[in-house]
C-alpha positions as CSV (number, residue, x, y, z in Angstrom):
1,M,0.0,0.0,0.0
2,H,1.3,3.4,-0.9
3,Y,0.0,6.6,0.9
4,L,0.8,10.3,0.6
5,G,0.5,12.2,3.8
6,I,0.9,15.7,5.2
7,P,1.9,15.9,8.9
8,V,1.4,18.9,11.1
9,A,2.8,19.1,14.6
10,A,3.4,21.6,17.5
11,L,6.0,21.5,20.2
12,V,5.6,23.4,23.5
13,T,8.3,23.8,26.2
14,V,6.4,23.2,29.5
15,W,9.4,23.9,31.8
16,N,13.0,24.7,31.2
17,S,16.1,25.3,33.3
18,K,19.8,25.3,32.6
19,K,20.2,21.5,32.7
20,F,16.7,20.1,32.6
21,G,13.5,20.7,30.5
22,I,10.1,19.2,29.9
23,Y,8.2,19.5,26.6
24,A,5.0,18.3,25.0
25,S,4.0,17.9,21.4
26,A,0.8,17.1,19.5
27,G,0.1,16.6,15.9
28,A,-2.1,15.2,13.2
29,M,-1.7,13.7,9.7
30,L,-4.0,13.4,6.8
31,E,-3.2,10.6,4.3
32,K,-4.6,9.7,0.9
33,G,-4.2,6.2,-0.4
34,I,-2.6,6.1,-3.8
35,R,-2.2,2.5,-4.8
36,S,-2.6,-1.0,-3.3
37,F,-0.7,-4.0,-4.8
38,Y,-1.0,-7.6,-3.7
39,E,0.7,-10.7,-5.0
40,Q,0.3,-14.2,-3.6
41,N,2.1,-17.3,-4.9
42,V,0.6,-20.7,-3.9
43,Y,2.9,-23.8,-4.4
44,I,1.1,-27.1,-4.7
45,G,3.5,-29.9,-5.7
46,N,5.4,-28.6,-8.7
47,Q,2.7,-26.1,-9.7
48,I,2.6,-22.4,-8.9
49,T,-0.6,-20.4,-8.9
50,T,-0.2,-16.6,-8.7
51,T,-2.9,-14.2,-7.7
52,T,-2.5,-10.4,-8.0
53,A,-4.6,-7.4,-7.3
54,D,-3.7,-3.8,-8.2
55,T,-6.3,-1.3,-7.0
56,N,-6.8,2.4,-6.1
57,I,-7.5,3.2,-2.4
58,D,-10.7,5.3,-1.7
59,G,-11.1,7.8,1.1
60,L,-8.8,9.6,3.5
61,Q,-7.0,8.3,6.6
62,W,-6.5,10.5,9.7
63,S,-4.0,9.9,12.5
64,L,-3.2,11.8,15.7
65,N,-0.1,11.7,17.9
66,S,1.0,13.3,21.2
67,S,4.1,13.0,23.3
68,L,5.5,14.2,26.6
69,G,9.3,14.3,27.1
70,A,12.2,15.4,29.2
71,K,15.7,16.6,28.2
72,Y,18.9,16.8,30.2
73,S,21.9,18.8,29.0
C-alpha cells in the first residue's frame, strides 16, 4: 500500500532550566491512499498459482499523535 500524507505538529516547552527541561507535542496527519498492490504465490506440488490485485484506495485516513518528554543537558 502506498500513501501520501501531510503531517502537522506543534512542540511546546512546558518547563526549562539550565540543565533540565520538559516538553509536550501534539500533531495530526491526513493521508490519501494512492495504490494497493498484492501478490500471492501458492505452491502445490510442482505447480505455482499466482494471484495479483492492483487497485486504487478510496477515502482519506487520519492519524493523531502526542508525546511528553524530558531533556537533560
